[in-house]
C-alpha positions as CSV (number, residue, x, y, z in Angstrom):
1,X,-57.7,27.1,-138.7
2,X,-56.1,25.1,-141.4
3,X,-52.5,26.2,-141.0
4,X,-50.0,23.5,-139.9
5,X,-48.0,25.9,-137.8
6,X,-48.9,29.0,-135.8
7,X,-49.6,30.3,-132.4
8,X,-52.7,29.5,-130.3
9,X,-53.8,31.6,-127.3
10,X,-55.6,29.7,-124.5
11,X,-57.4,32.3,-122.4
12,X,-58.4,31.1,-119.0
13,X,-55.6,28.6,-119.0
14,X,-55.5,28.0,-115.3
15,X,-59.2,27.1,-115.1
16,X,-60.2,23.5,-115.0
17,X,-61.4,23.5,-118.6
18,X,-58.4,25.5,-119.8
19,X,-56.0,23.0,-118.4
20,X,-57.6,20.2,-120.4
21,X,-57.3,22.4,-123.5
22,X,-53.5,22.8,-122.8
23,X,-53.3,19.0,-122.6
24,X,-54.9,18.6,-126.1
25,X,-52.6,21.2,-127.6
26,X,-49.4,20.1,-125.9
27,X,-48.2,17.7,-128.6
28,X,-49.3,19.8,-131.6
29,X,-47.0,21.7,-134.0
30,X,-48.3,25.0,-132.6
31,X,-46.8,27.5,-130.2
32,X,-49.2,27.5,-127.3
33,X,-49.6,30.7,-125.3
34,X,-51.4,30.6,-122.0
35,X,-53.1,33.6,-120.5
36,X,-53.7,33.8,-116.8
37,X,-54.3,36.4,-114.1
38,X,-52.2,34.4,-111.7
39,X,-48.6,35.6,-111.8
40,X,-47.5,32.5,-109.7
41,X,-48.9,30.0,-112.3
42,X,-46.2,30.3,-115.0
43,X,-44.2,27.2,-114.0
44,X,-47.3,25.1,-113.7
45,X,-48.6,26.2,-117.1
46,X,-45.3,25.5,-118.8
47,X,-45.3,22.0,-117.2
48,X,-48.8,21.5,-118.7
49,X,-47.6,22.3,-122.2
50,X,-47.6,26.1,-122.5
51,X,-44.7,27.4,-124.6
52,X,-45.5,31.0,-123.6
53,X,-47.3,32.5,-120.6
54,X,-48.8,36.0,-120.5
55,X,-50.1,37.4,-117.2
56,X,-53.0,39.7,-117.6
57,X,-56.6,40.5,-116.9
58,X,-59.0,40.6,-119.8
59,X,-61.0,43.4,-118.0
60,X,-58.0,45.5,-118.9
61,X,-58.0,46.3,-122.7
62,X,-54.2,46.8,-122.8
63,X,-53.8,43.3,-121.3
64,X,-56.1,41.8,-123.9
65,X,-54.2,43.5,-126.7
66,X,-50.9,42.2,-125.4
67,X,-52.2,38.7,-125.1
68,X,-53.1,38.4,-128.8
69,X,-49.9,39.8,-130.4
70,X,-48.8,37.4,-133.2
71,X,-51.6,35.0,-132.4
72,X,-53.3,33.0,-135.2
73,X,-56.2,31.5,-133.1
74,X,-57.8,32.0,-129.7
75,X,-59.5,29.4,-127.5
76,X,-61.3,31.2,-124.7
77,X,-62.4,29.2,-121.6
78,X,-62.7,32.2,-119.3
79,X,-65.6,32.5,-116.9
80,X,-66.7,33.0,-113.3
81,X,-69.0,31.0,-111.1
82,X,-71.9,32.6,-109.4
83,X,-70.1,33.5,-106.1
84,X,-68.3,36.2,-104.3
85,X,-66.3,37.2,-107.4
86,X,-69.4,38.4,-109.2
87,X,-69.8,41.1,-106.6
88,X,-66.9,43.1,-108.0
89,X,-68.9,44.3,-111.0
90,X,-68.0,43.5,-114.6
91,X,-67.5,39.9,-115.4
92,X,-64.8,38.4,-117.6
93,X,-67.6,36.4,-119.3
94,X,-68.9,39.7,-120.7
95,X,-66.6,42.7,-120.7
96,X,-63.5,40.5,-120.7
97,X,-64.6,38.4,-123.7
98,X,-65.6,41.6,-125.5
99,X,-62.2,43.1,-124.9
100,X,-60.5,39.9,-126.1
101,X,-62.7,39.7,-129.3
102,X,-61.9,43.4,-130.0
103,X,-58.2,42.8,-129.5
104,X,-58.3,39.7,-131.7
105,X,-60.1,41.6,-134.5
106,X,-57.5,44.4,-134.4
107,X,-54.6,41.9,-134.4
108,X,-55.9,40.0,-137.4
109,X,-56.5,36.7,-135.6
110,X,-57.8,34.1,-138.0
111,X,-60.0,31.9,-135.7
112,X,-61.7,32.3,-132.3
113,X,-63.4,29.5,-130.3
114,X,-65.5,30.6,-127.3
115,X,-66.7,28.6,-124.4
116,X,-70.2,29.8,-123.3
117,X,-72.9,27.7,-121.6
118,X,-76.2,26.1,-122.1
119,X,-78.7,28.5,-120.6
120,X,-77.5,31.5,-122.6
121,X,-79.7,33.1,-125.2
122,X,-82.0,30.8,-127.0
123,X,-80.7,27.8,-125.1
124,X,-82.1,28.9,-121.7
125,X,-84.6,26.0,-121.7
126,X,-81.6,23.6,-121.4
127,X,-80.8,24.8,-117.9
128,X,-82.7,23.7,-114.8
129,X,-84.9,26.5,-113.5
130,X,-83.2,26.7,-110.1
131,X,-79.7,27.1,-111.6
132,X,-80.9,29.5,-114.2
133,X,-82.3,31.7,-111.5
134,X,-79.0,31.7,-109.6
135,X,-76.9,32.5,-112.7
136,X,-79.4,35.1,-113.9
137,X,-79.3,36.9,-110.5
138,X,-75.5,36.9,-110.6
139,X,-75.4,38.3,-114.1
140,X,-73.5,35.4,-115.5
141,X,-75.9,34.4,-118.2
142,X,-76.3,38.0,-119.5
143,X,-72.6,38.5,-119.4
144,X,-72.0,35.4,-121.5
145,X,-74.7,36.5,-123.9
146,X,-72.8,39.8,-124.4
147,X,-69.6,37.9,-125.1
148,X,-71.4,35.7,-127.6
149,X,-73.0,38.7,-129.3
150,X,-69.7,40.5,-129.7
151,X,-68.0,37.5,-131.3
152,X,-70.9,37.0,-133.7
153,X,-70.7,40.6,-134.8
154,X,-66.9,40.6,-135.2
155,X,-65.3,39.8,-138.6
156,X,-63.7,36.6,-137.2
157,X,-64.2,33.0,-138.1
158,X,-65.6,31.6,-134.9
159,X,-67.2,28.8,-133.1
160,X,-69.3,29.2,-129.9
161,X,-69.6,26.1,-127.7
162,X,-72.3,25.9,-125.1
163,X,-71.6,23.0,-122.8
164,X,-74.1,21.6,-120.3
165,X,-73.2,21.2,-116.6
166,X,-69.5,20.7,-116.3
167,X,-68.1,17.7,-114.4
168,X,-64.5,16.5,-113.7
169,X,-65.2,13.0,-114.8
170,X,-63.0,11.3,-117.4
171,X,-63.7,12.1,-121.0
172,X,-66.4,9.9,-122.5
173,X,-65.6,10.6,-126.2
174,X,-69.4,10.4,-126.7
175,X,-70.5,14.0,-127.3
176,X,-73.9,14.9,-128.5
177,X,-73.9,18.1,-130.5
178,X,-77.1,20.2,-130.7
179,X,-77.7,23.4,-132.6
180,X,-80.6,25.7,-132.4
181,X,-80.9,26.7,-128.8
182,X,-83.1,24.2,-126.8
183,X,-81.4,21.2,-128.4
184,X,-79.8,19.2,-125.6
185,X,-79.6,19.3,-121.9
186,X,-77.5,17.5,-119.3
187,X,-73.9,17.4,-118.2
188,X,-70.5,16.8,-119.8
189,X,-66.9,16.3,-118.6
190,X,-64.6,19.2,-119.0
191,X,-62.2,16.9,-120.9
192,X,-64.9,16.3,-123.5
193,X,-65.5,20.0,-123.8
194,X,-61.7,20.6,-124.3
195,X,-61.6,18.1,-127.1
196,X,-64.5,19.8,-128.9
197,X,-63.0,23.3,-128.4
198,X,-59.6,22.2,-129.8
199,X,-61.0,20.2,-132.7
200,X,-63.2,23.2,-133.6
201,X,-60.0,25.0,-134.7
202,X,-59.6,22.4,-137.4
203,X,-63.2,21.9,-138.5
204,X,-64.3,24.3,-141.3
205,X,-67.9,23.0,-141.0
206,X,-67.9,24.4,-137.4
207,X,-67.1,27.9,-138.5
208,X,-69.6,30.7,-137.6
209,X,-71.9,28.3,-135.7
210,X,-73.1,27.9,-132.2
211,X,-73.4,24.4,-130.6
212,X,-74.9,23.0,-127.4
213,X,-73.0,19.9,-126.2
214,X,-73.5,17.3,-123.6
215,X,-72.1,13.8,-123.2
216,X,-74.3,10.8,-124.0
217,X,-74.1,9.5,-120.5
218,X,-75.0,12.9,-119.1
219,X,-78.0,13.5,-121.4
220,X,-81.2,14.5,-119.7
221,X,-84.4,13.8,-121.5
222,X,-84.6,13.5,-125.3
223,X,-82.4,15.5,-127.6
224,X,-83.7,17.9,-130.1
225,X,-81.9,19.3,-133.2
226,X,-78.8,17.1,-133.1
227,X,-76.3,17.8,-135.8
228,X,-73.7,15.5,-137.3
229,X,-70.3,17.2,-137.4
230,X,-67.3,15.6,-138.9
231,X,-64.7,17.0,-136.6
232,X,-61.2,17.6,-137.9
233,X,-58.3,15.9,-136.3
234,X,-55.8,17.7,-134.1
235,X,-52.3,17.8,-135.8
236,X,-49.4,16.2,-134.0
237,X,-45.8,17.0,-134.3
238,X,-42.9,19.2,-133.1
239,X,-43.7,22.7,-132.0
240,X,-43.3,25.5,-134.5
241,X,-40.0,27.5,-134.5
Protein backbone atom coordinates (compact mmCIF):
# COMPACT_ATOMS: atom_id res chain seq x y z
CA UNK A 1 0.00 0.00 0.00
CA UNK A 2 1.59 3.23 -1.13
CA UNK A 3 -1.16 5.66 -0.21
CA UNK A 4 -0.29 8.19 2.47
CA UNK A 5 -3.79 8.11 3.90
CA UNK A 6 -6.45 5.45 4.13
CA UNK A 7 -8.05 2.91 6.43
CA UNK A 8 -6.34 -0.25 7.73
CA UNK A 9 -8.29 -3.11 9.28
CA UNK A 10 -6.52 -5.15 11.95
CA UNK A 11 -8.32 -8.49 12.25
CA UNK A 12 -7.64 -10.32 15.49
CA UNK A 13 -6.82 -7.04 17.21
CA UNK A 14 -7.32 -8.35 20.75
CA UNK A 15 -4.82 -11.16 20.23
CA UNK A 16 -1.27 -10.81 21.49
CA UNK A 17 0.18 -10.23 18.02
CA UNK A 18 -2.71 -8.02 16.98
CA UNK A 19 -2.09 -5.68 19.89
CA UNK A 20 1.50 -5.16 18.73
CA UNK A 21 0.21 -4.36 15.22
CA UNK A 22 -2.04 -1.69 16.74
CA UNK A 23 1.02 -0.24 18.47
CA UNK A 24 2.92 0.02 15.18
CA UNK A 25 0.00 1.70 13.42
CA UNK A 26 -1.02 4.05 16.24
CA UNK A 27 1.06 7.03 15.11
CA UNK A 28 0.56 6.63 11.37
CA UNK A 29 -1.63 8.88 9.20
CA UNK A 30 -4.13 6.05 8.72
CA UNK A 31 -7.49 5.38 10.25
CA UNK A 32 -7.01 2.13 12.17
CA UNK A 33 -10.04 -0.14 12.47
CA UNK A 34 -9.85 -3.01 14.96
CA UNK A 35 -11.94 -6.15 14.52
CA UNK A 36 -12.69 -8.25 17.59
CA UNK A 37 -15.21 -10.82 18.74
CA UNK A 38 -15.13 -9.36 22.25
CA UNK A 39 -17.82 -6.72 22.71
CA UNK A 40 -16.19 -5.61 25.98
CA UNK A 41 -12.86 -4.79 24.32
CA UNK A 42 -13.73 -1.50 22.62
CA UNK A 43 -12.36 0.84 25.30
CA UNK A 44 -9.11 -1.11 25.56
CA UNK A 45 -8.63 -1.20 21.78
CA UNK A 46 -9.20 2.55 21.49
CA UNK A 47 -6.62 3.13 24.22
CA UNK A 48 -4.18 1.01 22.21
CA UNK A 49 -4.61 3.15 19.10
CA UNK A 50 -7.72 1.94 17.28
CA UNK A 51 -9.75 4.78 15.76
CA UNK A 52 -12.67 2.47 15.01
CA UNK A 53 -13.79 -0.83 16.54
CA UNK A 54 -15.98 -3.41 14.82
CA UNK A 55 -17.33 -6.35 16.80
CA UNK A 56 -17.82 -9.42 14.69
CA UNK A 57 -16.98 -13.06 14.06
CA UNK A 58 -15.21 -13.89 10.81
CA UNK A 59 -16.97 -17.24 10.71
CA UNK A 60 -20.03 -15.12 9.88
CA UNK A 61 -19.82 -13.83 6.31
CA UNK A 62 -21.99 -10.80 7.05
CA UNK A 63 -19.61 -9.78 9.86
CA UNK A 64 -16.66 -10.14 7.50
CA UNK A 65 -18.34 -7.93 4.89
CA UNK A 66 -19.13 -5.27 7.48
CA UNK A 67 -15.54 -5.26 8.75
CA UNK A 68 -14.04 -4.32 5.37
CA UNK A 69 -16.39 -1.50 4.37
CA UNK A 70 -14.27 1.45 3.13
CA UNK A 71 -11.03 -0.40 4.01
CA UNK A 72 -7.87 0.07 1.93
CA UNK A 73 -5.72 -2.64 3.54
CA UNK A 74 -6.11 -5.61 5.88
CA UNK A 75 -3.65 -7.04 8.37
CA UNK A 76 -4.94 -10.38 9.64
CA UNK A 77 -3.51 -11.84 12.84
CA UNK A 78 -6.43 -14.16 13.58
CA UNK A 79 -5.87 -17.70 14.74
CA UNK A 80 -6.61 -20.25 17.42
CA UNK A 81 -4.35 -22.44 19.51
CA UNK A 82 -4.70 -26.19 19.60
CA UNK A 83 -7.04 -26.31 22.58
CA UNK A 84 -10.68 -26.58 23.54
CA UNK A 85 -11.73 -23.90 21.04
CA UNK A 86 -10.84 -26.16 18.15
CA UNK A 87 -13.55 -28.62 19.18
CA UNK A 88 -16.28 -26.28 17.96
CA UNK A 89 -15.64 -27.13 14.34
CA UNK A 90 -14.57 -24.62 11.72
CA UNK A 91 -11.54 -22.56 12.65
CA UNK A 92 -11.06 -18.87 12.04
CA UNK A 93 -7.65 -19.73 10.54
CA UNK A 94 -9.47 -21.45 7.67
CA UNK A 95 -13.09 -20.50 7.08
CA UNK A 96 -12.71 -17.17 8.87
CA UNK A 97 -9.75 -16.11 6.73
CA UNK A 98 -11.54 -17.33 3.60
CA UNK A 99 -14.56 -15.20 4.49
CA UNK A 100 -12.34 -12.19 5.13
CA UNK A 101 -10.46 -12.63 1.83
CA UNK A 102 -13.74 -12.97 -0.09
CA UNK A 103 -15.16 -9.88 1.60
CA UNK A 104 -11.97 -7.89 0.94
CA UNK A 105 -12.04 -8.88 -2.73
CA UNK A 106 -15.67 -7.81 -3.11
CA UNK A 107 -14.99 -4.51 -1.33
CA UNK A 108 -12.04 -3.60 -3.53
CA UNK A 109 -9.42 -3.73 -0.78
CA UNK A 110 -5.99 -2.91 -2.20
CA UNK A 111 -3.63 -4.84 0.11
CA UNK A 112 -3.90 -7.89 2.38
CA UNK A 113 -1.25 -9.12 4.82
CA UNK A 114 -1.88 -12.51 6.43
CA UNK A 115 -0.24 -14.08 9.47
CA UNK A 116 0.16 -17.83 8.97
CA UNK A 117 2.77 -20.11 10.56
CA UNK A 118 5.91 -22.06 9.86
CA UNK A 119 4.69 -25.62 9.52
CA UNK A 120 2.04 -24.79 6.92
CA UNK A 121 2.29 -26.19 3.41
CA UNK A 122 5.84 -26.49 2.10
CA UNK A 123 7.27 -25.15 5.39
CA UNK A 124 6.26 -28.17 7.48
CA UNK A 125 9.89 -29.16 7.96
CA UNK A 126 10.44 -26.00 10.00
CA UNK A 127 8.16 -27.18 12.79
CA UNK A 128 9.25 -29.71 15.45
CA UNK A 129 7.61 -33.08 14.83
CA UNK A 130 5.85 -33.19 18.22
CA UNK A 131 4.25 -29.76 17.75
CA UNK A 132 3.40 -30.53 14.14
CA UNK A 133 1.54 -33.64 15.28
CA UNK A 134 -0.52 -31.66 17.80
CA UNK A 135 -1.44 -28.90 15.35
CA UNK A 136 -2.19 -31.40 12.60
CA UNK A 137 -4.52 -33.38 14.86
CA UNK A 138 -6.31 -30.19 15.85
CA UNK A 139 -6.75 -29.17 12.24
CA UNK A 140 -4.87 -25.90 12.72
CA UNK A 141 -2.25 -26.39 10.01
CA UNK A 142 -4.76 -27.52 7.39
CA UNK A 143 -7.01 -24.57 8.27
CA UNK A 144 -4.14 -22.12 7.87
CA UNK A 145 -3.24 -23.71 4.55
CA UNK A 146 -6.82 -23.16 3.36
CA UNK A 147 -6.57 -19.51 4.34
CA UNK A 148 -3.26 -19.12 2.51
CA UNK A 149 -4.62 -20.79 -0.60
CA UNK A 150 -7.71 -18.58 -0.72
CA UNK A 151 -5.57 -15.46 -0.47
CA UNK A 152 -3.15 -16.57 -3.20
CA UNK A 153 -6.08 -17.31 -5.50
CA UNK A 154 -7.73 -13.95 -4.86
CA UNK A 155 -7.09 -10.86 -7.04
CA UNK A 156 -5.50 -9.05 -4.10
CA UNK A 157 -1.95 -7.78 -3.66
CA UNK A 158 -0.90 -9.79 -0.66
CA UNK A 159 1.90 -10.90 1.61
CA UNK A 160 1.79 -14.09 3.68
CA UNK A 161 4.03 -14.15 6.74
CA UNK A 162 4.82 -17.49 8.42
CA UNK A 163 6.46 -16.83 11.79
CA UNK A 164 8.21 -19.45 13.85
CA UNK A 165 7.24 -20.20 17.45
CA UNK A 166 5.86 -16.99 18.92
CA UNK A 167 7.24 -15.52 22.14
CA UNK A 168 6.37 -12.49 24.25
CA UNK A 169 10.00 -11.34 24.49
CA UNK A 170 10.89 -7.77 23.48
CA UNK A 171 11.48 -7.06 19.81
CA UNK A 172 14.97 -7.94 18.62
CA UNK A 173 14.87 -6.00 15.32
CA UNK A 174 16.96 -8.90 13.98
CA UNK A 175 14.58 -10.79 11.75
CA UNK A 176 15.76 -13.50 9.39
CA UNK A 177 13.50 -13.79 6.36
CA UNK A 178 13.31 -17.02 4.42
CA UNK A 179 11.37 -17.93 1.31
CA UNK A 180 10.75 -21.29 -0.21
CA UNK A 181 9.20 -23.41 2.51
CA UNK A 182 11.83 -25.15 4.65
CA UNK A 183 13.92 -21.99 4.84
CA UNK A 184 14.28 -21.13 8.53
CA UNK A 185 13.17 -22.61 11.82
CA UNK A 186 13.07 -21.34 15.38
CA UNK A 187 11.21 -18.66 17.34
CA UNK A 188 10.43 -14.98 17.09
CA UNK A 189 8.91 -12.33 19.40
CA UNK A 190 5.41 -11.20 18.51
CA UNK A 191 6.68 -7.61 18.44
CA UNK A 192 9.09 -8.51 15.62
CA UNK A 193 6.26 -10.23 13.73
CA UNK A 194 4.06 -7.14 14.07
CA UNK A 195 6.82 -4.96 12.64
CA UNK A 196 7.15 -7.23 9.60
CA UNK A 197 3.38 -7.35 9.07
CA UNK A 198 3.03 -3.59 9.18
CA UNK A 199 6.06 -2.84 7.05
CA UNK A 200 4.82 -5.34 4.46
CA UNK A 201 2.04 -2.86 3.69
CA UNK A 202 4.64 -0.39 2.45
CA UNK A 203 7.02 -2.78 0.69
CA UNK A 204 6.23 -3.37 -3.00
CA UNK A 205 8.92 -6.06 -3.13
CA UNK A 206 6.92 -8.13 -0.62
CA UNK A 207 3.78 -8.23 -2.72
CA UNK A 208 2.42 -11.64 -3.70
CA UNK A 209 5.10 -13.52 -1.79
CA UNK A 210 5.21 -15.87 1.19
CA UNK A 211 7.93 -15.54 3.81
CA UNK A 212 9.07 -17.60 6.79
CA UNK A 213 10.51 -15.49 9.61
CA UNK A 214 12.40 -16.09 12.85
CA UNK A 215 14.58 -13.83 14.95
CA UNK A 216 18.33 -14.22 14.77
CA UNK A 217 18.53 -15.08 18.51
CA UNK A 218 15.71 -17.63 18.04
CA UNK A 219 17.18 -19.38 15.00
CA UNK A 220 17.50 -23.16 15.24
CA UNK A 221 20.06 -24.82 13.03
CA UNK A 222 21.33 -23.28 9.83
CA UNK A 223 19.07 -21.16 7.62
CA UNK A 224 18.26 -22.03 4.02
CA UNK A 225 16.97 -19.75 1.28
CA UNK A 226 17.33 -16.43 3.11
CA UNK A 227 16.17 -13.40 1.15
CA UNK A 228 17.19 -9.77 1.48
CA UNK A 229 14.12 -7.55 1.60
CA UNK A 230 14.41 -3.79 1.75
CA UNK A 231 11.41 -3.14 3.95
CA UNK A 232 9.54 0.11 3.49
CA UNK A 233 9.25 2.50 6.40
CA UNK A 234 5.97 3.03 8.22
CA UNK A 235 4.69 6.58 7.66
CA UNK A 236 4.21 8.80 10.69
CA UNK A 237 1.82 11.69 11.05
CA UNK A 238 -1.62 12.81 12.06
CA UNK A 239 -4.55 10.43 11.44
CA UNK A 240 -6.49 10.87 8.23
CA UNK A 241 -9.74 12.84 8.33
